[in-house]
Jmol script that loads the backbone (N, CA, C; Angstrom):
load data "model"
ATOM      1  N   UNK A   1       2.366 -35.159  -6.474  1.00  0.00           N
ATOM      2  CA  UNK A   1       2.913 -34.333  -6.430  1.00  0.00           C
ATOM      3  C   UNK A   1       2.700 -32.949  -7.604  1.00  0.00           C
ATOM      4  N   UNK A   2       2.147 -33.449  -8.451  1.00  0.00           N
ATOM      5  CA  UNK A   2       1.636 -32.638  -9.547  1.00  0.00           C
ATOM      6  C   UNK A   2       1.096 -31.449  -8.890  1.00  0.00           C
ATOM      7  N   UNK A   3      -0.448 -32.006  -7.880  1.00  0.00           N
ATOM      8  CA  UNK A   3      -1.551 -31.041  -7.492  1.00  0.00           C
ATOM      9  C   UNK A   3      -0.408 -29.653  -6.460  1.00  0.00           C
ATOM     10  N   UNK A   4       0.399 -30.372  -6.087  1.00  0.00           N
ATOM     11  CA  UNK A   4       1.547 -29.412  -5.261  1.00  0.00           C
ATOM     12  C   UNK A   4       2.110 -28.417  -5.865  1.00  0.00           C
ATOM     13  N   UNK A   5       2.882 -28.535  -6.738  1.00  0.00           N
ATOM     14  CA  UNK A   5       3.427 -28.098  -7.629  1.00  0.00           C
ATOM     15  C   UNK A   5       2.191 -26.815  -8.586  1.00  0.00           C
ATOM     16  N   UNK A   6       1.143 -27.228  -8.767  1.00  0.00           N
ATOM     17  CA  UNK A   6       0.148 -26.623  -9.270  1.00  0.00           C
ATOM     18  C   UNK A   6      -0.303 -25.666  -8.263  1.00  0.00           C
ATOM     19  N   UNK A   7      -0.535 -25.821  -7.126  1.00  0.00           N
ATOM     20  CA  UNK A   7      -0.768 -24.828  -5.417  1.00  0.00           C
ATOM     21  C   UNK A   7       0.399 -23.851  -5.578  1.00  0.00           C
ATOM     22  N   UNK A   8       1.548 -24.639  -5.339  1.00  0.00           N
ATOM     23  CA  UNK A   8       2.659 -23.373  -5.329  1.00  0.00           C
ATOM     24  C   UNK A   8       2.542 -22.282  -6.600  1.00  0.00           C
ATOM     25  N   UNK A   9       2.407 -22.792  -7.980  1.00  0.00           N
ATOM     26  CA  UNK A   9       2.487 -22.079  -9.083  1.00  0.00           C
ATOM     27  C   UNK A   9       1.154 -21.154  -8.857  1.00  0.00           C
ATOM     28  N   UNK A  10       0.033 -21.597  -8.740  1.00  0.00           N
ATOM     29  CA  UNK A  10      -1.235 -20.563  -8.449  1.00  0.00           C
ATOM     30  C   UNK A  10      -0.637 -18.985  -7.126  1.00  0.00           C
ATOM     31  N   UNK A  11      -0.156 -19.919  -6.376  1.00  0.00           N
ATOM     32  CA  UNK A  11       0.370 -19.188  -5.335  1.00  0.00           C
ATOM     33  C   UNK A  11       1.233 -17.525  -5.593  1.00  0.00           C
ATOM     34  N   UNK A  12       2.103 -17.934  -6.628  1.00  0.00           N
ATOM     35  CA  UNK A  12       3.504 -17.472  -6.966  1.00  0.00           C
ATOM     36  C   UNK A  12       2.994 -16.311  -7.571  1.00  0.00           C
ATOM     37  N   UNK A  13       1.677 -16.865  -8.577  1.00  0.00           N
ATOM     38  CA  UNK A  13       1.181 -16.315  -9.806  1.00  0.00           C
ATOM     39  C   UNK A  13       0.217 -14.963  -8.645  1.00  0.00           C
ATOM     40  N   UNK A  14      -0.640 -15.521  -7.870  1.00  0.00           N
ATOM     41  CA  UNK A  14      -1.195 -14.464  -7.357  1.00  0.00           C
ATOM     42  C   UNK A  14       0.029 -13.509  -6.757  1.00  0.00           C
ATOM     43  N   UNK A  15       0.962 -13.410  -6.051  1.00  0.00           N
ATOM     44  CA  UNK A  15       2.211 -13.148  -5.432  1.00  0.00           C
ATOM     45  C   UNK A  15       2.181 -11.900  -6.453  1.00  0.00           C
ATOM     46  N   UNK A  16       2.283 -12.278  -7.756  1.00  0.00           N
ATOM     47  CA  UNK A  16       3.299 -11.453  -8.297  1.00  0.00           C
ATOM     48  C   UNK A  16       2.136 -10.505  -9.028  1.00  0.00           C
ATOM     49  N   UNK A  17       0.942 -11.126  -9.262  1.00  0.00           N
ATOM     50  CA  UNK A  17      -0.124 -10.146 -10.371  1.00  0.00           C
ATOM     51  C   UNK A  17      -1.250  -9.986  -9.673  1.00  0.00           C
ATOM     52  N   UNK A  18      -1.218 -10.213  -8.421  1.00  0.00           N
ATOM     53  CA  UNK A  18      -2.335  -9.813  -7.673  1.00  0.00           C
ATOM     54  C   UNK A  18      -2.267  -8.642  -6.757  1.00  0.00           C
ATOM     55  N   UNK A  19      -2.069  -7.352  -6.681  1.00  0.00           N
ATOM     56  CA  UNK A  19      -1.763  -6.295  -5.820  1.00  0.00           C
ATOM     57  C   UNK A  19      -2.441  -6.623  -4.000  1.00  0.00           C
ATOM     58  N   UNK A  20      -4.233  -6.838  -4.819  1.00  0.00           N
ATOM     59  CA  UNK A  20      -4.885  -7.070  -3.350  1.00  0.00           C
ATOM     60  C   UNK A  20      -3.883  -8.234  -2.532  1.00  0.00           C
ATOM     61  N   UNK A  21      -3.816  -9.492  -2.843  1.00  0.00           N
ATOM     62  CA  UNK A  21      -3.383 -10.752  -2.704  1.00  0.00           C
ATOM     63  C   UNK A  21      -2.014 -10.704  -2.270  1.00  0.00           C
ATOM     64  N   UNK A  22      -1.324  -9.714  -2.471  1.00  0.00           N
ATOM     65  CA  UNK A  22       0.364  -9.349  -2.297  1.00  0.00           C
ATOM     66  C   UNK A  22       0.118  -8.439  -0.595  1.00  0.00           C
ATOM     67  N   UNK A  23      -0.948  -7.554  -1.030  1.00  0.00           N
ATOM     68  CA  UNK A  23      -1.156  -6.594   0.359  1.00  0.00           C
ATOM     69  C   UNK A  23      -1.223  -7.419   1.439  1.00  0.00           C
ATOM     70  N   UNK A  24      -2.158  -8.731   1.249  1.00  0.00           N
ATOM     71  CA  UNK A  24      -2.467  -9.593   1.867  1.00  0.00           C
ATOM     72  C   UNK A  24      -1.897 -10.357   2.802  1.00  0.00           C
ATOM     73  N   UNK A  25      -0.829 -10.955   2.161  1.00  0.00           N
ATOM     74  CA  UNK A  25      -0.151 -11.459   2.750  1.00  0.00           C
ATOM     75  C   UNK A  25       1.313 -10.853   3.434  1.00  0.00           C
ATOM     76  N   UNK A  26       1.466  -9.960   2.676  1.00  0.00           N
ATOM     77  CA  UNK A  26       2.136  -9.041   3.199  1.00  0.00           C
ATOM     78  C   UNK A  26       2.059  -8.364   5.164  1.00  0.00           C
ATOM     79  N   UNK A  27       0.638  -8.187   4.703  1.00  0.00           N
ATOM     80  CA  UNK A  27       0.217  -8.221   6.653  1.00  0.00           C
ATOM     81  C   UNK A  27       0.147  -9.014   6.692  1.00  0.00           C
ATOM     82  N   UNK A  28      -0.303 -10.448   6.553  1.00  0.00           N
ATOM     83  CA  UNK A  28      -0.250 -11.210   7.650  1.00  0.00           C
ATOM     84  C   UNK A  28       1.467 -11.608   8.051  1.00  0.00           C
ATOM     85  N   UNK A  29       2.343 -11.479   6.927  1.00  0.00           N
ATOM     86  CA  UNK A  29       3.813 -11.634   7.745  1.00  0.00           C
ATOM     87  C   UNK A  29       4.503 -10.783   8.700  1.00  0.00           C
ATOM     88  N   UNK A  30       4.175  -9.557   8.117  1.00  0.00           N
ATOM     89  CA  UNK A  30       4.999  -8.049   8.463  1.00  0.00           C
ATOM     90  C   UNK A  30       4.092  -7.117   9.028  1.00  0.00           C
ATOM     91  N   UNK A  31       3.258  -7.242   8.651  1.00  0.00           N
ATOM     92  CA  UNK A  31       1.992  -5.631   9.071  1.00  0.00           C
ATOM     93  C   UNK A  31       1.967  -5.928  10.791  1.00  0.00           C
ATOM     94  N   UNK A  32       1.767  -6.917  11.401  1.00  0.00           N
ATOM     95  CA  UNK A  32       1.676  -6.839  12.955  1.00  0.00           C
ATOM     96  C   UNK A  32       2.837  -6.666  13.647  1.00  0.00           C
ATOM     97  N   UNK A  33       3.984  -6.898  13.285  1.00  0.00           N
ATOM     98  CA  UNK A  33       5.060  -6.461  14.177  1.00  0.00           C
ATOM     99  C   UNK A  33       4.915  -5.053  13.205  1.00  0.00           C
ATOM    100  N   UNK A  34       5.288  -4.776  12.608  1.00  0.00           N
ATOM    101  CA  UNK A  34       5.152  -3.278  12.223  1.00  0.00           C
ATOM    102  C   UNK A  34       4.254  -2.098  12.828  1.00  0.00           C
ATOM    103  N   UNK A  35       3.326  -2.877  13.420  1.00  0.00           N
ATOM    104  CA  UNK A  35       2.284  -1.915  14.105  1.00  0.00           C
ATOM    105  C   UNK A  35       2.379  -1.967  15.856  1.00  0.00           C
ATOM    106  N   UNK A  36       2.998  -3.483  15.859  1.00  0.00           N
ATOM    107  CA  UNK A  36       3.783  -3.359  17.452  1.00  0.00           C
ATOM    108  C   UNK A  36       5.036  -2.705  17.963  1.00  0.00           C
ATOM    109  N   UNK A  37       5.587  -2.732  16.473  1.00  0.00           N
ATOM    110  CA  UNK A  37       6.726  -1.465  16.764  1.00  0.00           C
ATOM    111  C   UNK A  37       6.408  -0.566  16.793  1.00  0.00           C
ATOM    112  N   UNK A  38       6.026   0.349  16.446  1.00  0.00           N
ATOM    113  CA  UNK A  38       5.495   1.464  16.109  1.00  0.00           C
ATOM    114  C   UNK A  38       4.532   2.049  17.541  1.00  0.00           C
ATOM    115  N   UNK A  39       3.753   1.560  17.905  1.00  0.00           N
ATOM    116  CA  UNK A  39       3.350   1.029  19.054  1.00  0.00           C
ATOM    117  C   UNK A  39       4.104   0.976  20.517  1.00  0.00           C
ATOM    118  N   UNK A  40       4.872   0.601  20.454  1.00  0.00           N
ATOM    119  CA  UNK A  40       6.193   0.611  21.074  1.00  0.00           C
ATOM    120  C   UNK A  40       7.090   1.643  21.276  1.00  0.00           C
ATOM    121  N   UNK A  41       7.599   2.064  19.805  1.00  0.00           N
ATOM    122  CA  UNK A  41       8.363   3.725  19.758  1.00  0.00           C
ATOM    123  C   UNK A  41       7.576   4.621  20.433  1.00  0.00           C
ATOM    124  N   UNK A  42       6.051   4.937  20.097  1.00  0.00           N
ATOM    125  CA  UNK A  42       5.005   5.610  20.454  1.00  0.00           C
ATOM    126  C   UNK A  42       5.210   5.472  22.064  1.00  0.00           C
ATOM    127  N   UNK A  43       4.940   4.725  22.641  1.00  0.00           N
ATOM    128  CA  UNK A  43       5.315   4.477  24.037  1.00  0.00           C
ATOM    129  C   UNK A  43       6.299   5.463  24.787  1.00  0.00           C
ATOM    130  N   UNK A  44       7.442   4.701  23.807  1.00  0.00           N
ATOM    131  CA  UNK A  44       8.807   5.026  24.982  1.00  0.00           C
ATOM    132  C   UNK A  44       8.825   6.564  24.541  1.00  0.00           C
ATOM    133  N   UNK A  45       8.416   7.291  23.271  1.00  0.00           N
ATOM    134  CA  UNK A  45       8.298   8.531  22.920  1.00  0.00           C
ATOM    135  C   UNK A  45       7.534   9.394  24.249  1.00  0.00           C
ATOM    136  N   UNK A  46       6.459   8.732  24.466  1.00  0.00           N
ATOM    137  CA  UNK A  46       5.495   9.568  25.590  1.00  0.00           C
ATOM    138  C   UNK A  46       6.039   9.677  26.755  1.00  0.00           C
ATOM    139  N   UNK A  47       6.525   8.045  27.303  1.00  0.00           N
ATOM    140  CA  UNK A  47       7.147   8.305  28.438  1.00  0.00           C
ATOM    141  C   UNK A  47       8.742   8.965  28.654  1.00  0.00           C
ATOM    142  N   UNK A  48       9.300   9.109  27.362  1.00  0.00           N
ATOM    143  CA  UNK A  48      10.022  10.477  27.229  1.00  0.00           C
ATOM    144  C   UNK A  48       9.526  11.994  27.258  1.00  0.00           C
ATOM    145  N   UNK A  49       8.776  12.210  27.372  1.00  0.00           N
ATOM    146  CA  UNK A  49       8.475  13.523  26.941  1.00  0.00           C
ATOM    147  C   UNK A  49       7.605  13.580  28.661  1.00  0.00           C
ATOM    148  N   UNK A  50       7.027  12.908  28.873  1.00  0.00           N
ATOM    149  CA  UNK A  50       6.478  12.658  30.649  1.00  0.00           C
ATOM    150  C   UNK A  50       7.461  13.257  31.621  1.00  0.00           C
ATOM    151  N   UNK A  51       8.667  12.444  31.438  1.00  0.00           N
ATOM    152  CA  UNK A  51      10.098  12.743  32.474  1.00  0.00           C
ATOM    153  C   UNK A  51      10.466  13.862  31.885  1.00  0.00           C
ATOM    154  N   UNK A  52      10.193  14.999  30.912  1.00  0.00           N
ATOM    155  CA  UNK A  52      10.889  15.983  30.836  1.00  0.00           C
ATOM    156  C   UNK A  52       9.829  16.931  31.285  1.00  0.00           C
ATOM    157  N   UNK A  53       8.562  16.773  31.156  1.00  0.00           N
ATOM    158  CA  UNK A  53       7.456  17.638  31.502  1.00  0.00           C
ATOM    159  C   UNK A  53       7.800  17.326  33.358  1.00  0.00           C
ATOM    160  N   UNK A  54       8.282  16.248  33.979  1.00  0.00           N
ATOM    161  CA  UNK A  54       8.402  16.431  35.573  1.00  0.00           C
ATOM    162  C   UNK A  54       9.562  17.115  35.788  1.00  0.00           C
ATOM    163  N   UNK A  55      10.687  16.952  35.082  1.00  0.00           N
ATOM    164  CA  UNK A  55      12.127  17.704  35.399  1.00  0.00           C
ATOM    165  C   UNK A  55      11.512  19.415  35.085  1.00  0.00           C
ATOM    166  N   UNK A  56      10.358  19.685  34.830  1.00  0.00           N
ATOM    167  CA  UNK A  56      10.382  21.198  34.670  1.00  0.00           C
ATOM    168  C   UNK A  56      11.022  21.982  33.222  1.00  0.00           C
ATOM    169  N   UNK A  57      11.455  20.672  32.334  1.00  0.00           N
ATOM    170  CA  UNK A  57      12.159  21.201  31.351  1.00  0.00           C
ATOM    171  C   UNK A  57      11.239  20.990  30.090  1.00  0.00           C
ATOM    172  N   UNK A  58      10.708  21.649  29.226  1.00  0.00           N
ATOM    173  CA  UNK A  58       9.928  21.756  28.414  1.00  0.00           C
ATOM    174  C   UNK A  58      10.079  22.817  26.865  1.00  0.00           C
ATOM    175  N   UNK A  59      10.386  22.233  25.768  1.00  0.00           N
ATOM    176  CA  UNK A  59      10.716  22.658  24.933  1.00  0.00           C
ATOM    177  C   UNK A  59      10.054  22.612  23.945  1.00  0.00           C
ATOM    178  N   UNK A  60       9.182  23.969  23.262  1.00  0.00           N
ATOM    179  CA  UNK A  60       8.263  23.719  22.116  1.00  0.00           C
ATOM    180  C   UNK A  60       8.906  23.810  20.919  1.00  0.00           C
ATOM    181  N   UNK A  61       9.768  23.439  19.789  1.00  0.00           N
ATOM    182  CA  UNK A  61      10.208  23.934  18.657  1.00  0.00           C
ATOM    183  C   UNK A  61       9.136  24.704  17.748  1.00  0.00           C
ATOM    184  N   UNK A  62       8.980  25.555  17.131  1.00  0.00           N
ATOM    185  CA  UNK A  62       8.175  25.971  16.607  1.00  0.00           C
ATOM    186  C   UNK A  62       8.704  26.362  15.365  1.00  0.00           C
ATOM    187  N   UNK A  63       8.731  26.636  14.115  1.00  0.00           N
ATOM    188  CA  UNK A  63       9.169  27.010  12.850  1.00  0.00           C
ATOM    189  C   UNK A  63       9.021  28.496  12.932  1.00  0.00           C
ATOM    190  N   UNK A  64      10.123  29.480  12.221  1.00  0.00           N
ATOM    191  CA  UNK A  64       9.321  30.588  12.035  1.00  0.00           C
ATOM    192  C   UNK A  64       8.639  30.734  11.014  1.00  0.00           C
ATOM    193  N   UNK A  65       7.526  31.596  11.027  1.00  0.00           N
ATOM    194  CA  UNK A  65       6.560  32.049  10.048  1.00  0.00           C
ATOM    195  C   UNK A  65       7.268  32.339   8.717  1.00  0.00           C
ATOM    196  N   UNK A  66       6.987  31.825   7.523  1.00  0.00           N
ATOM    197  CA  UNK A  66       7.157  32.104   6.359  1.00  0.00           C
ATOM    198  C   UNK A  66       6.927  33.264   5.839  1.00  0.00           C
ATOM    199  N   UNK A  67       5.738  33.876   6.629  1.00  0.00           N
ATOM    200  CA  UNK A  67       4.930  35.145   6.244  1.00  0.00           C
ATOM    201  C   UNK A  67       5.824  36.132   6.490  1.00  0.00           C
ATOM    202  N   UNK A  68       6.254  36.022   7.625  1.00  0.00           N
ATOM    203  CA  UNK A  68       7.326  37.389   7.826  1.00  0.00           C
ATOM    204  C   UNK A  68       8.233  37.297   7.350  1.00  0.00           C
ATOM    205  N   UNK A  69       9.170  38.556   6.791  1.00  0.00           N
ATOM    206  CA  UNK A  69       9.948  38.522   6.330  1.00  0.00           C
ATOM    207  C   UNK A  69      11.383  39.073   7.043  1.00  0.00           C
ATOM    208  N   UNK A  70      12.072  38.312   6.798  1.00  0.00           N
ATOM    209  CA  UNK A  70      13.278  38.410   7.665  1.00  0.00           C
ATOM    210  C   UNK A  70      14.031  39.515   7.651  1.00  0.00           C
ATOM    211  N   UNK A  71      14.573  40.518   8.666  1.00  0.00           N
ATOM    212  CA  UNK A  71      15.541  41.482   8.248  1.00  0.00           C
ATOM    213  C   UNK A  71      16.713  41.091   7.843  1.00  0.00           C
ATOM    214  N   UNK A  72      17.075  40.349   7.719  1.00  0.00           N
ATOM    215  CA  UNK A  72      18.675  39.525   7.210  1.00  0.00           C
ATOM    216  C   UNK A  72      18.139  38.890   5.689  1.00  0.00           C
ATOM    217  N   UNK A  73      18.785  39.843   4.524  1.00  0.00           N
ATOM    218  CA  UNK A  73      18.344  39.487   3.589  1.00  0.00           C
ATOM    219  C   UNK A  73      19.259  39.020   2.721  1.00  0.00           C
ATOM    220  N   UNK A  74      20.500  38.602   3.155  1.00  0.00           N
ATOM    221  CA  UNK A  74      21.410  37.832   2.529  1.00  0.00           C
ATOM    222  C   UNK A  74      22.340  38.612   2.923  1.00  0.00           C
ATOM    223  N   UNK A  75      23.595  38.184   2.473  1.00  0.00           N
ATOM    224  CA  UNK A  75      24.827  38.990   2.724  1.00  0.00           C
ATOM    225  C   UNK A  75      25.581  39.651   1.528  1.00  0.00           C
ATOM    226  N   UNK A  76      26.661  40.526   1.132  1.00  0.00           N
ATOM    227  CA  UNK A  76      26.838  41.605   0.507  1.00  0.00           C
ATOM    228  C   UNK A  76      28.272  40.896  -0.447  1.00  0.00           C
ATOM    229  N   UNK A  77      28.448  40.644  -1.643  1.00  0.00           N
ATOM    230  CA  UNK A  77      29.573  40.244  -2.444  1.00  0.00           C
ATOM    231  C   UNK A  77      31.133  41.078  -1.559  1.00  0.00           C
ATOM    232  N   UNK A  78      31.958  40.402  -1.292  1.00  0.00           N
ATOM    233  CA  UNK A  78      33.159  40.925  -0.631  1.00  0.00           C
ATOM    234  C   UNK A  78      34.234  40.215  -1.718  1.00  0.00           C
ATOM    235  N   UNK A  79      35.033  41.097  -2.252  1.00  0.00           N
ATOM    236  CA  UNK A  79      36.185  41.281  -3.116  1.00  0.00           C
ATOM    237  C   UNK A  79      37.561  40.315  -2.031  1.00  0.00           C
ATOM    238  N   UNK A  80      38.209  39.300  -2.679  1.00  0.00           N
ATOM    239  CA  UNK A  80      38.865  39.036  -2.150  1.00  0.00           C
ATOM    240  C   UNK A  80      40.590  39.026  -2.696  1.00  0.00           C
ATOM    241  N   UNK A  81      41.427  38.802  -2.265  1.00  0.00           N
ATOM    242  CA  UNK A  81      42.847  38.847  -2.940  1.00  0.00           C
ATOM    243  C   UNK A  81      43.479  37.551  -2.394  1.00  0.00           C
ATOM    244  N   UNK A  82      44.177  36.834  -3.033  1.00  0.00           N
ATOM    245  CA  UNK A  82      44.661  35.381  -3.218  1.00  0.00           C
ATOM    246  C   UNK A  82      45.854  35.680  -2.597  1.00  0.00           C
ATOM    247  N   UNK A  83      46.327  35.060  -1.362  1.00  0.00           N
ATOM    248  CA  UNK A  83      47.485  35.362  -0.811  1.00  0.00           C
ATOM    249  C   UNK A  83      48.497  34.168  -1.080  1.00  0.00           C
ATOM    250  N   UNK A  84      49.681  34.156  -1.634  1.00  0.00           N
ATOM    251  CA  UNK A  84      50.443  33.230  -1.730  1.00  0.00           C
ATOM    252  C   UNK A  84      51.463  32.838  -0.845  1.00  0.00           C
TER     253      UNK A  84
END
end "model"
wireframe off; spacefill off
backbone 0.3
color backbone group
């Protein structure tokens, strides 16, 4: 019984204070499922993209260049009167 307690205690101490061991245990328990889920989402996204291109609709969203200055420099201040 004392041997089992010592093994559990050593295991808990390793988890608490050794990052390499903690990362390894995390990878064993959760890492594979995360990778599988990411692959599933990636495949679903690819399938959705293929359907969009088959339908003839393709939208490329490109952010505006930050180098180009916009003609709109902001609004002007407008006085207002409060109506009761």
